[in-house]
PQR file with spaces between the fields and no chain letter, atoms N, CA, C, O and H, PARSE charges and radii, in Angstrom:
ATOM       1  N    MET     1    -102.337   68.359  204.853 -0.4000 1.5000
ATOM       2  CA   MET     1    -102.578   67.267  204.360 -0.0000 2.0000
ATOM       3  C    MET     1    -102.318   67.117  202.901  0.5500 1.7000
ATOM       4  O    MET     1    -101.844   66.124  202.349 -0.5500 1.4000
ATOM       5  N    TYR     2    -102.649   68.110  202.414 -0.4000 1.5000
ATOM       6  CA   TYR     2    -102.766   67.483  200.657 -0.0000 2.0000
ATOM       7  C    TYR     2    -102.017   67.900  200.169  0.5500 1.7000
ATOM       8  O    TYR     2    -101.800   67.405  199.063 -0.5500 1.4000
ATOM       9  H    TYR     2    -103.033   68.917  202.863  0.4000 1.0000
ATOM      10  N    ILE     3    -100.855   69.394  200.732 -0.4000 1.5000
ATOM      11  CA   ILE     3     -99.383   69.543  199.798 -0.0000 2.0000
ATOM      12  C    ILE     3     -98.642   68.333  200.007  0.5500 1.7000
ATOM      13  O    ILE     3     -97.967   67.694  199.199 -0.5500 1.4000
ATOM      14  H    ILE     3    -101.031   69.796  201.630  0.4000 1.0000
ATOM      15  N    PHE     4     -98.933   68.068  201.521 -0.4000 1.5000
ATOM      16  CA   PHE     4     -97.456   66.910  202.060 -0.0000 2.0000
ATOM      17  C    PHE     4     -98.019   65.530  201.176  0.5500 1.7000
ATOM      18  O    PHE     4     -97.122   64.736  200.891 -0.5500 1.4000
ATOM      19  H    PHE     4     -99.480   68.587  202.177  0.4000 1.0000
ATOM      20  N    ALA     5     -99.174   65.227  200.793 -0.4000 1.5000
ATOM      21  CA   ALA     5     -99.120   64.144  200.118 -0.0000 2.0000
ATOM      22  C    ALA     5     -98.864   64.204  199.112  0.5500 1.7000
ATOM      23  O    ALA     5     -98.326   63.183  198.682 -0.5500 1.4000
ATOM      24  H    ALA     5     -99.903   65.871  201.025  0.4000 1.0000
ATOM      25  N    LEU     6     -99.071   65.458  198.018 -0.4000 1.5000
ATOM      26  CA   LEU     6     -99.009   65.512  196.696 -0.0000 2.0000
ATOM      27  C    LEU     6     -97.529   65.285  196.628  0.5500 1.7000
ATOM      28  O    LEU     6     -97.139   64.364  195.909 -0.5500 1.4000
ATOM      29  H    LEU     6     -99.508   66.287  198.367  0.4000 1.0000
ATOM      30  N    THR     7     -96.612   66.043  197.317 -0.4000 1.5000
ATOM      31  CA   THR     7     -94.968   66.421  197.640 -0.0000 2.0000
ATOM      32  C    THR     7     -94.410   65.212  197.773  0.5500 1.7000
ATOM      33  O    THR     7     -93.445   64.939  197.060 -0.5500 1.4000
ATOM      34  H    THR     7     -96.929   66.791  197.901  0.4000 1.0000
ATOM      35  N    LEU     8     -94.876   64.332  198.641 -0.4000 1.5000
ATOM      36  CA   LEU     8     -94.123   63.159  198.588 -0.0000 2.0000
ATOM      37  C    LEU     8     -94.647   61.873  197.680  0.5500 1.7000
ATOM      38  O    LEU     8     -94.461   60.656  197.681 -0.5500 1.4000
ATOM      39  H    LEU     8     -95.660   64.554  199.220  0.4000 1.0000
ATOM      40  N    HIS     9     -95.279   62.668  197.036 -0.4000 1.5000
ATOM      41  CA   HIS     9     -95.906   61.328  195.721 -0.0000 2.0000
ATOM      42  C    HIS     9     -95.086   62.010  194.584  0.5500 1.7000
ATOM      43  O    HIS     9     -94.238   61.258  194.105 -0.5500 1.4000
ATOM      44  H    HIS     9     -95.431   63.657  197.035  0.4000 1.0000
ATOM      45  N    VAL    10     -95.140   63.289  194.027 -0.4000 1.5000
ATOM      46  CA   VAL    10     -94.029   63.646  193.433 -0.0000 2.0000
ATOM      47  C    VAL    10     -92.477   62.928  193.030  0.5500 1.7000
ATOM      48  O    VAL    10     -91.893   62.505  192.032 -0.5500 1.4000
ATOM      49  H    VAL    10     -95.828   63.900  194.416  0.4000 1.0000
ATOM      50  N    ILE    11     -92.171   63.150  194.963 -0.4000 1.5000
ATOM      51  CA   ILE    11     -90.541   63.361  194.980 -0.0000 2.0000
ATOM      52  C    ILE    11     -90.464   61.382  194.481  0.5500 1.7000
ATOM      53  O    ILE    11     -89.630   60.958  193.681 -0.5500 1.4000
ATOM      54  H    ILE    11     -92.645   63.494  195.774  0.4000 1.0000
ATOM      55  N    ALA    12     -91.703   60.323  195.300 -0.4000 1.5000
ATOM      56  CA   ALA    12     -91.284   59.211  194.757 -0.0000 2.0000
ATOM      57  C    ALA    12     -91.590   59.034  193.532  0.5500 1.7000
ATOM      58  O    ALA    12     -91.281   57.867  193.291 -0.5500 1.4000
ATOM      59  H    ALA    12     -92.380   60.668  195.950  0.4000 1.0000
ATOM      60  N    VAL    13     -92.022   59.511  192.604 -0.4000 1.5000
ATOM      61  CA   VAL    13     -92.349   59.599  191.178 -0.0000 2.0000
ATOM      62  C    VAL    13     -91.050   59.628  190.397  0.5500 1.7000
ATOM      63  O    VAL    13     -90.632   58.906  189.491 -0.5500 1.4000
ATOM      64  H    VAL    13     -92.273   60.460  192.799  0.4000 1.0000
ATOM      65  N    MET    14     -90.421   60.920  191.161 -0.4000 1.5000
ATOM      66  CA   MET    14     -89.238   61.036  190.720 -0.0000 2.0000
ATOM      67  C    MET    14     -87.750   60.079  191.041  0.5500 1.7000
ATOM      68  O    MET    14     -86.810   60.148  190.250 -0.5500 1.4000
ATOM      69  H    MET    14     -90.761   61.507  191.897  0.4000 1.0000
ATOM      70  N    LEU    15     -87.701   59.405  192.000 -0.4000 1.5000
ATOM      71  CA   LEU    15     -87.630   58.741  192.511 -0.0000 2.0000
ATOM      72  C    LEU    15     -87.256   57.620  191.558  0.5500 1.7000
ATOM      73  O    LEU    15     -86.202   57.503  190.933 -0.5500 1.4000
ATOM      74  H    LEU    15     -88.465   59.350  192.642  0.4000 1.0000
ATOM      75  N    VAL    16     -88.691   56.532  191.562 -0.4000 1.5000
ATOM      76  CA   VAL    16     -88.616   55.956  190.575 -0.0000 2.0000
ATOM      77  C    VAL    16     -88.365   56.081  189.766  0.5500 1.7000
ATOM      78  O    VAL    16     -87.316   55.537  189.420 -0.5500 1.4000
ATOM      79  H    VAL    16     -89.547   56.628  192.070  0.4000 1.0000
ATOM      80  N    ILE    17     -88.930   56.698  189.033 -0.4000 1.5000
ATOM      81  CA   ILE    17     -87.696   57.221  187.329 -0.0000 2.0000
ATOM      82  C    ILE    17     -86.590   57.380  187.306  0.5500 1.7000
ATOM      83  O    ILE    17     -86.092   57.269  186.186 -0.5500 1.4000
ATOM      84  H    ILE    17     -89.782   57.140  189.314  0.4000 1.0000
ATOM      85  N    GLY    18     -85.661   57.701  188.432 -0.4000 1.5000
ATOM      86  CA   GLY    18     -84.226   57.775  187.985 -0.0000 2.0000
ATOM      87  C    GLY    18     -83.867   56.391  188.713  0.5500 1.7000
ATOM      88  O    GLY    18     -82.651   56.276  188.559 -0.5500 1.4000
ATOM      89  H    GLY    18     -86.066   57.791  189.342  0.4000 1.0000
ATOM      90  N    THR    19     -84.306   55.373  189.377 -0.4000 1.5000
ATOM      91  CA   THR    19     -84.214   54.361  189.891 -0.0000 2.0000
ATOM      92  C    THR    19     -84.470   53.764  188.677  0.5500 1.7000
ATOM      93  O    THR    19     -83.354   53.347  188.368 -0.5500 1.4000
ATOM      94  H    THR    19     -85.294   55.466  189.502  0.4000 1.0000
ATOM      95  N    LEU    20     -85.374   53.392  187.613 -0.4000 1.5000
ATOM      96  CA   LEU    20     -85.087   53.077  186.134 -0.0000 2.0000
ATOM      97  C    LEU    20     -84.394   53.204  185.295  0.5500 1.7000
ATOM      98  O    LEU    20     -84.205   52.406  184.377 -0.5500 1.4000
ATOM      99  H    LEU    20     -86.281   53.731  187.864  0.4000 1.0000
ATOM     100  N    PHE    21     -83.732   54.563  185.521 -0.4000 1.5000
ATOM     101  CA   PHE    21     -82.577   54.863  184.650 -0.0000 2.0000
ATOM     102  C    PHE    21     -81.476   54.547  184.784  0.5500 1.7000
ATOM     103  O    PHE    21     -80.599   54.482  183.922 -0.5500 1.4000
ATOM     104  H    PHE    21     -83.885   55.211  186.267  0.4000 1.0000
ATOM     105  N    VAL    22     -81.395   54.229  186.326 -0.4000 1.5000
ATOM     106  CA   VAL    22     -79.755   53.637  186.967 -0.0000 2.0000
ATOM     107  C    VAL    22     -79.987   52.547  186.757  0.5500 1.7000
ATOM     108  O    VAL    22     -79.093   51.701  186.781 -0.5500 1.4000
ATOM     109  H    VAL    22     -82.107   54.282  187.026  0.4000 1.0000
ATOM     110  N    GLN    23     -81.232   52.258  186.497 -0.4000 1.5000
ATOM     111  CA   GLN    23     -81.415   50.248  186.439 -0.0000 2.0000
ATOM     112  C    GLN    23     -80.898   49.912  184.665  0.5500 1.7000
ATOM     113  O    GLN    23     -80.191   48.990  184.258 -0.5500 1.4000
ATOM     114  H    GLN    23     -81.958   52.946  186.479  0.4000 1.0000
ATOM     115  N    SER    24     -81.644   51.185  183.774 -0.4000 1.5000
ATOM     116  CA   SER    24     -81.490   50.744  182.293 -0.0000 2.0000
ATOM     117  C    SER    24     -79.261   50.929  182.167  0.5500 1.7000
ATOM     118  O    SER    24     -78.630   50.160  181.442 -0.5500 1.4000
ATOM     119  H    SER    24     -82.219   51.933  184.105  0.4000 1.0000
ATOM     120  N    LEU    25     -78.558   52.026  183.001 -0.4000 1.5000
ATOM     121  CA   LEU    25     -77.980   51.803  182.991 -0.0000 2.0000
ATOM     122  C    LEU    25     -76.815   50.662  182.884  0.5500 1.7000
ATOM     123  O    LEU    25     -76.005   50.312  182.026 -0.5500 1.4000
ATOM     124  H    LEU    25     -79.070   52.651  183.590  0.4000 1.0000
ATOM     125  N    SER    26     -77.092   50.349  183.938 -0.4000 1.5000
ATOM     126  CA   SER    26     -76.736   48.928  184.597 -0.0000 2.0000
ATOM     127  C    SER    26     -76.772   48.321  184.123  0.5500 1.7000
ATOM     128  O    SER    26     -75.796   47.595  184.315 -0.5500 1.4000
ATOM     129  H    SER    26     -77.750   50.633  184.635  0.4000 1.0000
ATOM     130  N    VAL    27     -77.761   47.763  182.975 -0.4000 1.5000
ATOM     131  CA   VAL    27     -78.105   46.874  182.258 -0.0000 2.0000
ATOM     132  C    VAL    27     -77.280   46.697  180.992  0.5500 1.7000
ATOM     133  O    VAL    27     -76.823   45.625  180.594 -0.5500 1.4000
ATOM     134  H    VAL    27     -78.553   48.353  182.819  0.4000 1.0000
ATOM     135  N    VAL    28     -77.119   48.150  180.284 -0.4000 1.5000
ATOM     136  CA   VAL    28     -76.122   48.848  179.172 -0.0000 2.0000
ATOM     137  C    VAL    28     -74.765   48.145  179.654  0.5500 1.7000
ATOM     138  O    VAL    28     -74.274   47.190  179.053 -0.5500 1.4000
ATOM     139  H    VAL    28     -77.490   49.020  180.608  0.4000 1.0000
ATOM     140  N    PHE    29     -74.172   48.763  180.889 -0.4000 1.5000
ATOM     141  CA   PHE    29     -72.967   48.241  181.376 -0.0000 2.0000
ATOM     142  C    PHE    29     -72.767   46.553  181.829  0.5500 1.7000
ATOM     143  O    PHE    29     -71.664   46.174  182.223 -0.5500 1.4000
ATOM     144  H    PHE    29     -74.571   49.540  181.377  0.4000 1.0000
ATOM     145  N    ARG    30     -73.663   45.822  181.754 -0.4000 1.5000
ATOM     146  CA   ARG    30     -73.416   44.847  182.535 -0.0000 2.0000
ATOM     147  C    ARG    30     -73.603   44.001  180.694  0.5500 1.7000
ATOM     148  O    ARG    30     -73.572   42.782  180.862 -0.5500 1.4000
ATOM     149  H    ARG    30     -74.559   46.130  181.434  0.4000 1.0000
ATOM     150  N    LEU    31     -73.748   44.309  179.362 -0.4000 1.5000
ATOM     151  CA   LEU    31     -73.627   43.907  178.478 -0.0000 2.0000
ATOM     152  C    LEU    31     -72.474   44.017  178.131  0.5500 1.7000
ATOM     153  O    LEU    31     -71.910   43.065  177.592 -0.5500 1.4000
ATOM     154  H    LEU    31     -73.772   45.299  179.226  0.4000 1.0000
ATOM     155  N    ARG    32     -71.743   45.373  178.384 -0.4000 1.5000
ATOM     156  CA   ARG    32     -70.571   45.445  177.734 -0.0000 2.0000
ATOM     157  C    ARG    32     -69.428   44.703  178.785  0.5500 1.7000
ATOM     158  O    ARG    32     -68.280   44.466  178.411 -0.5500 1.4000
ATOM     159  H    ARG    32     -72.201   46.146  178.822  0.4000 1.0000
ATOM     160  N    LEU    33     -69.833   44.442  179.885 -0.4000 1.5000
ATOM     161  CA   LEU    33     -68.747   43.138  180.458 -0.0000 2.0000
ATOM     162  C    LEU    33     -68.380   42.017  179.956  0.5500 1.7000
ATOM     163  O    LEU    33     -69.181   41.306  179.348 -0.5500 1.4000
ATOM     164  H    LEU    33     -70.766   44.635  180.189  0.4000 1.0000
ATOM     165  N    SER    34     -67.253   41.724  180.113 -0.4000 1.5000
ATOM     166  CA   SER    34     -66.892   40.279  179.269 -0.0000 2.0000
ATOM     167  C    SER    34     -66.613   38.865  180.015  0.5500 1.7000
ATOM     168  O    SER    34     -66.533   37.766  179.466 -0.5500 1.4000
ATOM     169  H    SER    34     -66.602   42.301  180.607  0.4000 1.0000
ATOM     170  N    ASN    35     -66.459   39.212  181.670 -0.4000 1.5000
ATOM     171  CA   ASN    35     -66.080   38.436  182.439 -0.0000 2.0000
ATOM     172  C    ASN    35     -67.048   38.151  183.286  0.5500 1.7000
ATOM     173  O    ASN    35     -67.798   39.087  183.565 -0.5500 1.4000
ATOM     174  H    ASN    35     -66.525   40.104  182.116  0.4000 1.0000
ATOM     175  N    GLN    36     -67.328   36.726  183.966 -0.4000 1.5000
ATOM     176  CA   GLN    36     -68.375   35.870  184.265 -0.0000 2.0000
ATOM     177  C    GLN    36     -68.397   37.231  185.966  0.5500 1.7000
ATOM     178  O    GLN    36     -69.136   38.136  186.354 -0.5500 1.4000
ATOM     179  H    GLN    36     -66.719   35.966  183.739  0.4000 1.0000
ATOM     180  N    VAL    37     -67.559   36.797  186.278 -0.4000 1.5000
ATOM     181  CA   VAL    37     -67.359   37.677  188.491 -0.0000 2.0000
ATOM     182  C    VAL    37     -67.992   38.899  187.910  0.5500 1.7000
ATOM     183  O    VAL    37     -69.049   39.307  188.393 -0.5500 1.4000
ATOM     184  H    VAL    37     -66.959   36.061  185.962  0.4000 1.0000
ATOM     185  N    GLN    38     -67.564   39.359  187.156 -0.4000 1.5000
ATOM     186  CA   GLN    38     -68.303   41.680  187.201 -0.0000 2.0000
ATOM     187  C    GLN    38     -69.687   40.920  186.723  0.5500 1.7000
ATOM     188  O    GLN    38     -70.539   41.403  187.468 -0.5500 1.4000
ATOM     189  H    GLN    38     -66.706   39.028  186.763  0.4000 1.0000
ATOM     190  N    ILE    39     -70.335   39.974  185.855 -0.4000 1.5000
ATOM     191  CA   ILE    39     -71.026   39.966  185.738 -0.0000 2.0000
ATOM     192  C    ILE    39     -72.324   39.615  186.329  0.5500 1.7000
ATOM     193  O    ILE    39     -73.471   39.870  185.963 -0.5500 1.4000
ATOM     194  H    ILE    39     -69.643   39.581  185.249  0.4000 1.0000
ATOM     195  N    GLU    40     -71.870   38.980  187.313 -0.4000 1.5000
ATOM     196  CA   GLU    40     -72.467   38.387  188.578 -0.0000 2.0000
ATOM     197  C    GLU    40     -72.696   39.744  189.877  0.5500 1.7000
ATOM     198  O    GLU    40     -73.687   40.043  190.544 -0.5500 1.4000
ATOM     199  H    GLU    40     -70.938   38.772  187.611  0.4000 1.0000
ATOM     200  N    GLY    41     -71.636   40.187  189.843 -0.4000 1.5000
ATOM     201  CA   GLY    41     -71.720   41.318  190.846 -0.0000 2.0000
ATOM     202  C    GLY    41     -72.909   42.752  189.994  0.5500 1.7000
ATOM     203  O    GLY    41     -73.278   43.669  190.728 -0.5500 1.4000
ATOM     204  H    GLY    41     -70.831   39.944  189.302  0.4000 1.0000
ATOM     205  N    ILE    42     -73.140   42.746  189.224 -0.4000 1.5000
ATOM     206  CA   ILE    42     -73.648   43.866  188.584 -0.0000 2.0000
ATOM     207  C    ILE    42     -75.426   42.939  188.924  0.5500 1.7000
ATOM     208  O    ILE    42     -76.449   43.473  189.351 -0.5500 1.4000
ATOM     209  H    ILE    42     -72.839   42.001  188.628  0.4000 1.0000
ATOM     210  N    GLN    43     -75.281   41.909  188.657 -0.4000 1.5000
ATOM     211  CA   GLN    43     -76.558   41.612  188.556 -0.0000 2.0000
ATOM     212  C    GLN    43     -77.115   41.385  190.202  0.5500 1.7000
ATOM     213  O    GLN    43     -78.262   41.403  190.647 -0.5500 1.4000
ATOM     214  H    GLN    43     -74.450   41.475  188.310  0.4000 1.0000
ATOM     215  N    PHE    44     -76.084   41.214  190.735 -0.4000 1.5000
ATOM     216  CA   PHE    44     -76.634   41.030  192.462 -0.0000 2.0000
ATOM     217  C    PHE    44     -76.561   42.725  192.964  0.5500 1.7000
ATOM     218  O    PHE    44     -77.343   43.017  193.869 -0.5500 1.4000
ATOM     219  H    PHE    44     -75.152   41.199  190.374  0.4000 1.0000
ATOM     220  N    VAL    45     -75.721   43.776  192.458 -0.4000 1.5000
ATOM     221  CA   VAL    45     -76.266   45.180  192.590 -0.0000 2.0000
ATOM     222  C    VAL    45     -77.503   45.170  192.515  0.5500 1.7000
ATOM     223  O    VAL    45     -78.303   45.107  193.449 -0.5500 1.4000
ATOM     224  H    VAL    45     -75.086   43.539  191.723  0.4000 1.0000
ATOM     225  N    GLN    46     -77.806   45.259  190.902 -0.4000 1.5000
ATOM     226  CA   GLN    46     -79.218   45.095  190.754 -0.0000 2.0000
ATOM     227  C    GLN    46     -80.243   44.956  191.153  0.5500 1.7000
ATOM     228  O    GLN    46     -81.025   45.893  191.312 -0.5500 1.4000
ATOM     229  H    GLN    46     -77.157   45.310  190.143  0.4000 1.0000
ATOM     230  N    ARG    47     -80.526   43.638  191.441 -0.4000 1.5000
ATOM     231  CA   ARG    47     -80.946   43.188  192.410 -0.0000 2.0000
ATOM     232  C    ARG    47     -82.098   43.790  194.014  0.5500 1.7000
ATOM     233  O    ARG    47     -83.279   43.799  194.364 -0.5500 1.4000
ATOM     234  H    ARG    47     -79.890   42.877  191.312  0.4000 1.0000
ATOM     235  N    ARG    48     -80.393   44.305  194.633 -0.4000 1.5000
ATOM     236  CA   ARG    48     -80.653   44.866  195.935 -0.0000 2.0000
ATOM     237  C    ARG    48     -81.322   46.255  195.652  0.5500 1.7000
ATOM     238  O    ARG    48     -82.236   46.555  196.420 -0.5500 1.4000
ATOM     239  H    ARG    48     -79.435   44.298  194.349  0.4000 1.0000
ATOM     240  N    VAL    49     -80.931   47.349  194.438 -0.4000 1.5000
ATOM     241  CA   VAL    49     -81.482   48.143  194.307 -0.0000 2.0000
ATOM     242  C    VAL    49     -82.781   48.282  193.988  0.5500 1.7000
ATOM     243  O    VAL    49     -83.520   49.238  194.223 -0.5500 1.4000
ATOM     244  H    VAL    49     -80.189   47.106  193.813  0.4000 1.0000
ATOM     245  N    HIS    50     -83.035   47.174  193.387 -0.4000 1.5000
ATOM     246  CA   HIS    50     -84.931   46.621  193.114 -0.0000 2.0000
ATOM     247  C    HIS    50     -85.748   46.661  194.304  0.5500 1.7000
ATOM     248  O    HIS    50     -86.768   47.327  194.484 -0.5500 1.4000
ATOM     249  H    HIS    50     -82.435   46.397  193.196  0.4000 1.0000
ATOM     250  N    ARG    51     -84.944   45.552  195.403 -0.4000 1.5000
ATOM     251  CA   ARG    51     -85.594   45.292  196.254 -0.0000 2.0000
ATOM     252  C    ARG    51     -85.878   46.229  197.634  0.5500 1.7000
ATOM     253  O    ARG    51     -86.789   46.300  198.459 -0.5500 1.4000
ATOM     254  H    ARG    51     -84.115   45.011  195.257  0.4000 1.0000
ATOM     255  N    LEU    52     -84.302   47.056  197.373 -0.4000 1.5000
ATOM     256  CA   LEU    52     -84.266   48.091  198.374 -0.0000 2.0000
ATOM     257  C    LEU    52     -84.435   49.298  198.667  0.5500 1.7000
ATOM     258  O    LEU    52     -84.715   49.791  199.760 -0.5500 1.4000
ATOM     259  H    LEU    52     -83.561   46.998  196.703  0.4000 1.0000
ATOM     260  N    ILE    53     -84.235   49.861  197.519 -0.4000 1.5000
ATOM     261  CA   ILE    53     -85.095   51.383  196.613 -0.0000 2.0000
ATOM     262  C    ILE    53     -86.038   51.273  196.125  0.5500 1.7000
ATOM     263  O    ILE    53     -87.003   51.828  196.650 -0.5500 1.4000
ATOM     264  H    ILE    53     -84.007   49.460  196.631  0.4000 1.0000
ATOM     265  N    TYR    54     -86.266   50.356  194.641 -0.4000 1.5000
ATOM     266  CA   TYR    54     -87.655   50.715  193.773 -0.0000 2.0000
ATOM     267  C    TYR    54     -88.526   50.581  194.230  0.5500 1.7000
ATOM     268  O    TYR    54     -89.427   51.413  194.128 -0.5500 1.4000
ATOM     269  H    TYR    54     -85.482   49.905  194.215  0.4000 1.0000
ATOM     270  N    TYR    55     -88.657   49.344  195.018 -0.4000 1.5000
ATOM     271  CA   TYR    55     -90.284   48.611  195.772 -0.0000 2.0000
ATOM     272  C    TYR    55     -90.969   49.117  196.458  0.5500 1.7000
ATOM     273  O    TYR    55     -92.194   49.192  196.361 -0.5500 1.4000
ATOM     274  H    TYR    55     -87.925   48.667  195.101  0.4000 1.0000
ATOM     275  N    PRO    56     -89.689   49.922  197.971 -0.5600 1.5000
ATOM     276  CA   PRO    56     -90.276   50.687  198.616  0.2800 2.0000
ATOM     277  C    PRO    56     -90.630   52.227  198.123  0.5500 1.7000
ATOM     278  O    PRO    56     -91.670   52.799  198.452 -0.5500 1.4000
ATOM     279  N    VAL    57     -89.736   52.738  197.389 -0.4000 1.5000
ATOM     280  CA   VAL    57     -90.506   53.608  196.776 -0.0000 2.0000
ATOM     281  C    VAL    57     -91.547   54.101  195.448  0.5500 1.7000
ATOM     282  O    VAL    57     -92.059   55.164  195.098 -0.5500 1.4000
ATOM     283  H    VAL    57     -88.891   52.274  197.122  0.4000 1.0000
ATOM     284  N    LEU    58     -91.537   52.956  195.039 -0.4000 1.5000
ATOM     285  CA   LEU    58     -92.720   52.135  194.204 -0.0000 2.0000
ATOM     286  C    LEU    58     -93.969   51.953  194.886  0.5500 1.7000
ATOM     287  O    LEU    58     -95.019   52.149  194.275 -0.5500 1.4000
ATOM     288  H    LEU    58     -91.121   52.092  195.323  0.4000 1.0000
ATOM     289  N    ALA    59     -93.963   51.500  196.422 -0.4000 1.5000
ATOM     290  CA   ALA    59     -94.930   51.274  197.405 -0.0000 2.0000
ATOM     291  C    ALA    59     -95.350   53.176  197.916  0.5500 1.7000
ATOM     292  O    ALA    59     -96.540   53.472  198.023 -0.5500 1.4000
ATOM     293  H    ALA    59     -93.110   51.340  196.918  0.4000 1.0000
ATOM     294  N    VAL    60     -94.454   54.070  198.129 -0.4000 1.5000
ATOM     295  CA   VAL    60     -94.625   55.004  198.479 -0.0000 2.0000
ATOM     296  C    VAL    60     -95.596   56.394  197.545  0.5500 1.7000
ATOM     297  O    VAL    60     -96.394   57.247  197.934 -0.5500 1.4000
ATOM     298  H    VAL    60     -93.487   53.829  198.042  0.4000 1.0000
ATOM     299  N    ALA    61     -95.054   56.067  196.278 -0.4000 1.5000
ATOM     300  CA   ALA    61     -95.902   56.577  195.281 -0.0000 2.0000
ATOM     301  C    ALA    61     -97.340   56.394  194.976  0.5500 1.7000
ATOM     302  O    ALA    61     -98.208   57.204  194.652 -0.5500 1.4000
ATOM     303  H    ALA    61     -94.405   55.374  195.963  0.4000 1.0000
ATOM     304  N    THR    62     -97.365   54.834  195.208 -0.4000 1.5000
ATOM     305  CA   THR    62     -98.592   54.098  195.027 -0.0000 2.0000
ATOM     306  C    THR    62     -99.707   55.175  195.869  0.5500 1.7000
ATOM     307  O    THR    62    -100.584   55.957  195.502 -0.5500 1.4000
ATOM     308  H    THR    62     -96.660   54.175  195.471  0.4000 1.0000
ATOM     309  N    ALA    63     -98.913   54.562  197.732 -0.4000 1.5000
ATOM     310  CA   ALA    63     -99.610   54.858  198.559 -0.0000 2.0000
ATOM     311  C    ALA    63    -100.264   56.359  198.375  0.5500 1.7000
ATOM     312  O    ALA    63    -101.415   56.686  198.664 -0.5500 1.4000
ATOM     313  H    ALA    63     -98.201   53.927  198.030  0.4000 1.0000
ATOM     314  N    GLY    64     -98.633   57.653  197.500 -0.4000 1.5000
ATOM     315  CA   GLY    64     -99.248   58.727  197.641 -0.0000 2.0000
ATOM     316  C    GLY    64    -100.379   59.688  196.404  0.5500 1.7000
ATOM     317  O    GLY    64    -100.973   60.767  196.384 -0.5500 1.4000
ATOM     318  H    GLY    64     -97.698   57.387  197.265  0.4000 1.0000
ATOM     319  N    TYR    65    -100.172   58.439  195.454 -0.4000 1.5000
ATOM     320  CA   TYR    65    -101.456   58.831  194.758 -0.0000 2.0000
ATOM     321  C    TYR    65    -102.836   58.574  195.308  0.5500 1.7000
ATOM     322  O    TYR    65    -103.592   59.545  195.353 -0.5500 1.4000
ATOM     323  H    TYR    65     -99.689   57.563  195.470  0.4000 1.0000
ATOM     324  N    THR    66    -103.461   56.897  195.919 -0.4000 1.5000
ATOM     325  CA   THR    66    -104.209   57.137  196.269 -0.0000 2.0000
ATOM     326  C    THR    66    -104.474   57.658  197.294  0.5500 1.7000
ATOM     327  O    THR    66    -105.660   57.667  197.626 -0.5500 1.4000
ATOM     328  H    THR    66    -102.846   56.109  195.883  0.4000 1.0000
ATOM     329  N    GLN    67    -103.627   58.184  198.030 -0.4000 1.5000
ATOM     330  CA   GLN    67    -104.040   59.694  199.511 -0.0000 2.0000
ATOM     331  C    GLN    67    -104.534   60.516  198.205  0.5500 1.7000
ATOM     332  O    GLN    67    -105.758   60.627  198.144 -0.5500 1.4000
ATOM     333  H    GLN    67    -102.664   58.177  197.761  0.4000 1.0000
ATOM     334  N    ARG    68    -103.948   60.993  197.361 -0.4000 1.5000
ATOM     335  CA   ARG    68    -104.288   62.282  196.560 -0.0000 2.0000
ATOM     336  C    ARG    68    -105.634   62.228  195.482  0.5500 1.7000
ATOM     337  O    ARG    68    -106.141   63.244  195.006 -0.5500 1.4000
ATOM     338  H    ARG    68    -102.953   60.902  197.411  0.4000 1.0000
ATOM     339  N    SER    69    -106.183   60.582  195.151 -0.4000 1.5000
ATOM     340  CA   SER    69    -107.113   60.958  194.645 -0.0000 2.0000
ATOM     341  C    SER    69    -108.371   60.760  195.924  0.5500 1.7000
ATOM     342  O    SER    69    -109.590   60.685  195.771 -0.5500 1.4000
ATOM     343  H    SER    69    -105.771   59.757  195.537  0.4000 1.0000
ATOM     344  N    HIS    70    -107.555   60.713  197.209 -0.4000 1.5000
ATOM     345  CA   HIS    70    -109.044   60.740  198.297 -0.0000 2.0000
ATOM     346  C    HIS    70    -109.246   61.541  198.146  0.5500 1.7000
ATOM     347  O    HIS    70    -110.421   61.743  197.842 -0.5500 1.4000
ATOM     348  H    HIS    70    -106.564   60.774  197.334  0.4000 1.0000
ATOM     349  N    PHE    71    -108.105   62.979  198.228 -0.4000 1.5000
ATOM     350  CA   PHE    71    -108.665   64.249  198.724 -0.0000 2.0000
ATOM     351  C    PHE    71    -109.391   64.754  197.635  0.5500 1.7000
ATOM     352  O    PHE    71    -109.844   65.886  197.806 -0.5500 1.4000
ATOM     353  H    PHE    71    -107.150   62.815  198.475  0.4000 1.0000
ATOM     354  N    CYS    72    -109.579   64.308  196.752 -0.4000 1.5000
ATOM     355  CA   CYS    72    -109.939   65.400  195.612 -0.0000 2.0000
ATOM     356  C    CYS    72    -111.633   65.286  195.267  0.5500 1.7000
ATOM     357  O    CYS    72    -112.142   66.025  194.424 -0.5500 1.4000
ATOM     358  H    CYS    72    -109.211   63.389  196.612  0.4000 1.0000
């Protein structure tokens, strides 16, 4: 059980880091756009990524960390 929780935690942390990297790239991309419609589209995608990917994965990473700390 400990190995499973640790593996899940590590994968979730890596996904959080990857998601933050993609978010930073989209911010840079958004700053280069000049058309307001395109900027609003990128902002919409950023909000969706944050709500549907980042927060659930962060919850799994946090839960994995608290589970891991109980096993030690």
